[in-house]
N, C-alpha and C positions, 0 to 999 in steps of 0.2 A: 835472340840476343846476340850483342855485338862480341866478336871471338878478342880474346885479352889481346892477340897481338895488334888489331887494330885500336884497340882502346891506348896499349904501349907506344905506338906510332902516334897517336894523336897527343898525348901529355908530352912525349919527347917533344915534339914540334912546339908546343904550347912553351916548354921552357925555354927552347932556344930563343923562341923570342921575346919572352917575359922575364929569362931568368930567375922565375921563380922554381921551387920543387913542389910536385903534386904525387898524389897517391889516390888510385882510386881501389876503392873496398865493393863487396857483396854487403848487403844490409844487416849482416852477423858480424861484420868487421874484418871478413878475411880478405887478405888483400888481392887484388886482381891484376893490376900496374903500380909502378912508383918509377920515379925519375931517380928518388935517395929514399934509404933507409928513415922514414920517418914513423916506424913501426908503434914509437913509443905514444903516438896519438891513436892508436886504434882504440885503446879502453875504452876512451868516450865514446865510440860509434853507436854502440848498445842505448846507452840513455838518451844520446842524437835522435836515434832512429826512432824513438818511443815518443818524441816528445813533439809538438804540434806545430815547432818552428821549422823553416826552411833552411834558416841557415843560424849557426853560431859562431861564435869565438870563444876558445877556451885554451889556457896553457900555450900561447903563442902559434896556435894553428886556425884557418879558417875553417870550417864545415858546411856543404852545401847537398842538399838531396836531388838526387836526379829520378823522376818519376818515369815508371811506363803503364800507363792508364789507369793513372791515380793510385800506384802501388810502388811503393818505394824498390828502386830496382838497384841503384848503388851510390854510393858516398864519395863526393870530392874531399880531400884533405888538402888543403895548400898551407905551407908553412910562412909564418909570418902575422901580423897583425896589421891594424891600421886601414884607412879609407881606400889606399892604392890596392892594397893586395886583396881588400874584399870586391874592388871593382875587377879586379884578374880572376879572381874566384868564380864570380858571377857568369862573366865572359866565358871559363873555359866550362862549366856547368854548362849552359847555354849551347855550346858546342856540342859535347856531349848530348845531351837532350835531342838536339838534331841529329845527329848520327844514330842514337836511337830510333827516332821517328824513322828515318830513312832504312833502316838496316830492315825495320820491322815490315815497311812496306812492300821492301824486296822480299822479304819471305814470306808474306802474303801472297804476293802476285806469282814467287813461285811456287808455291804450293797449288795456287788456283791453276798455273798451266800444267803442272802434273796430271793433276785431275783432269785437265780439258783433254788431254792426249792420251790418257789410258781410259777416257771414255768414264769417268766416275761421277758424271754429272749429267744432274735433269735441266731440261732445255731452259726451264725458267730458272734454274739456278745459274746457268751460265749467263744468263742476261745481267740478272739483279747484282753478280758477284762482277761482274766485267764493269759495269756501272757504276759498281762502289770503288773501284779501284781505279778509276778513270781508262779504261782501255777501249778503246772504240770497237766497235760491234763490226760495222761495214767496213772492210778495208782489204785490200788484197794482201794475200800473206801467202807462205809456203814455208815447209818444213823439211828440214836437214837433219840428216841422221851421220854423224862422225865416228868411224870407230877406227881403233888402232890395235891391232893383235899384242901391243905392249902396253896398255893401258895403265897396268898398275906400275910402268914403270917411270909413267909420265903423266905431268900434269896438266893433261888435255882440256879440262873442263878449265881452269883458270884462262890458259892457252886461250881458249875460244873465247871466253869473256872478255878478254883483253882484245882480240881482234875485231871484234863486234861493236866495243865501247860501250858506254852509257846513254844510248839515245833516249830510251825510255820506250821505244819503238819496238825493238827485237828483243826477244826473250831466249836465255841460254840455261840451259839445265839439264840434269840428269836423272833418268830414271831406271836405269841399270847402272850396274860395274862397268858394263862393256862397251857403252855408248855414248856421245853427248846428244843431246837434241838442240837445235835451234828452231825458233820460230821467228821467220823474218818477215817483216813488213815491206809491201813493194808499192808502196804508195809513191805516186808520182814520178813512176819508173817506167820502162818497158818491162814487162815482166819477163820475159822469157830473157831478153839481153842481159838483164841486172841479177837473174837467177844462175846464169851461166858463168856470167861474171865473177859474182859471190863462189859458188862453188870453185871456181879456178884460184881463183884470190887466195878462200881459204887451206885449201889444200897446198898451193905454195908457201903460204906463211908458215903452216905447221910442220912441213918440213924443213924448212928454214931454221925452226926451232928445235929438230933433232928429232919431230916425230916422222920416223922413215917409211913406217909400213900404217902408212893412213890411207882411210877410202871415205870416199863423203859421196854420200847417196840423197836425193832427193824426193819428194813427191809431186804431185801437182798443185799449181795455184788454186788458190779458194778466197771466196769473197766474203764469208762470213764466218765469226770467230764459230761456231757452232760445229763448222765443218773442219777443223785445224786437225781434231784426230782423224780423220780421213787421208789425209795429205800424211800425217805421220805415218799409217800402217801403211801406205805405198811408198814411204822413205823406208820402212822398216824392210820390207819386203825386197824393194830394192837393193839395198843391201846385202839382204838373205842369198838372193837370185845371182846377183854380183859375182859374189865369191863362187858361185857354181860356175858360172857359164861365160864370168866375164872378168875372171880373175886377174887380168893384165891390165885393167882399168883401175885407175885411181878415183874416177869421179863416173857413176853412173846414175841414168834419169829414170823413173819409173815408167815415163813413156818411150822408153827405149829397150825394155826388156823383151818386146816380141814373144815368140811359140815361148820362153823360158818361163815367161810369170804364167802360162798355163801347165807346164809340166812339174813346176814346182808344186801346184796343187793338185797333183796325183797321188793318189795312195798307192804305197810301195806293193801291195799284192798285185793292183792293175799295172803296175808298170812290169813286173816280173811276168805277168802272163804275156804282155805285148812285147817283149824282148822273147819270150819263148817262142812267141810266132814266126817272128821275124829270125832268128837264128837258129831256133833249134836246141839242142844241146850246145852249141859255140857261144864263146864270150867275144866280144869283137875285141875285147884286150888280149886275146890269146893270138889273133891276126900276125903273123913274119913282119919282124921289124921295118921293112919296105912299105908293107900294105896300108897302114894308116897314114903315113907320112903322104903317100899319093892321093889318097881320097882327101884328105882335107884340102892338099893343093888344087885336086881336081874342082872341088866346092868352092875355093879364093877363086878360081879363074872361071865361073859360070859354068860350070861343065865344058870347058874349051879344052878340046883334046890338044890343041895345035899350042896353044899357048901354055899350057899345062907340060908337056913334055919338055919343050923349050926351058921352064923355069927348072925341071927337073934334071936337065942335062942329061936326058933320055931322048933315044929313036923314040920317035911317033908310034911304031910297031910294038914296042916294047910298053908301051903305056898301054896300048890295046891289047895286049895279052894278060899284063895283070888286069884290067878290067873283066877279062874275059873270064879269068882264073877264079876273079871274085862272085861272077854271076853264077858259076858253078856251084861254089862253097854256100851260096846264101840264096839264091835265085832271084839276086836284084843287078839289073843292070841300071849301071850309074850313070849311063850315056841316055836314057830314059828318064823325063822328067819325073816323072811319080814315081819310079822307084829311087830314083835319087832323094826325092823328099821324105820316103819312108826312111829311109838310110840316115839321111841326116838326124831326124827325130830321134831314132832308135840312138844314135849314139850319144844325143843330148840326154836322154832316159837314163844311158846306162852312168853317164856321167852324175845326173842326179840322185841314182841310186846308192850309189859308189861313197859320194857324201853325204848324204843321209846315215847311210849304214854305220862310217868311219865316225859319225859325230853323235850317232848315238850306242858306240860301244863305248863312250866313257861315262 
């Protein structure tokens, strides 16, 4: 059903054009929208609604029925009589009827896309319903998930819909309160470039609209509509993994998750066993304040001792001393590639455990 605000905006626009006053009621005569107080006309609506006529004139008002699948949905009332008023009323009723059809089609498409994303449809239903809704089956598409930690304070769904416009090929919906989902059509474009451009432009647009804590994640390109749910699951994982391991990024792709994607799928008991094997009773968070920054900088510089010491403004021997000290406490020499990889993974596992435990505590 059309929102009351859309109906109000429509008849306000019609009044500006025609100078006539309108009211829209439901089938029982309850006012939905109006440009003036013409409630005196509402008493005749129940009788008009049960009559076979599509329009009638009575008591200085014209009445017009608006149907939804042959069911009476609204009654349009216009003040005045005569041929000109009748013509204006027919045009206004036609306008609202068109809106009703458009909004119903949009609702049907939105409902279809939601069920498609959530894997709630059989394969035969996917193809039959997409054909009925005039949605092309074979077309390159990708799914974006847009999240904002202050979603309740921002109309992010409407802003995202505004950004993508009304092309008919892209679909914007919400499957929960925390995120907005976009199914983007990539026909006639370079999929990789267009995906990156869209993600960047959308992020910049939302930030400009005061949605400051936004994150845009996306899955991989799919070519058949039945695979939309797969791209959605990838985008959701990218959003979740991005919060843990790439919290400094506002745009994250599923293809960029690397080992973080594997760690994210590990059960917590297995993670705890792994950390205990590496660190024993110690915890990497218990290292002194200079150790972790030193380790992170060492990894950033691809285990290069000279470059790391230069960037940390310390003597090379000081860095070697810190690495030796770490080796004694953990048994891992970060100058050895295999030990460095083990330590790096262990740090990521600890970060994942902390995130999961803090989120499960609420």
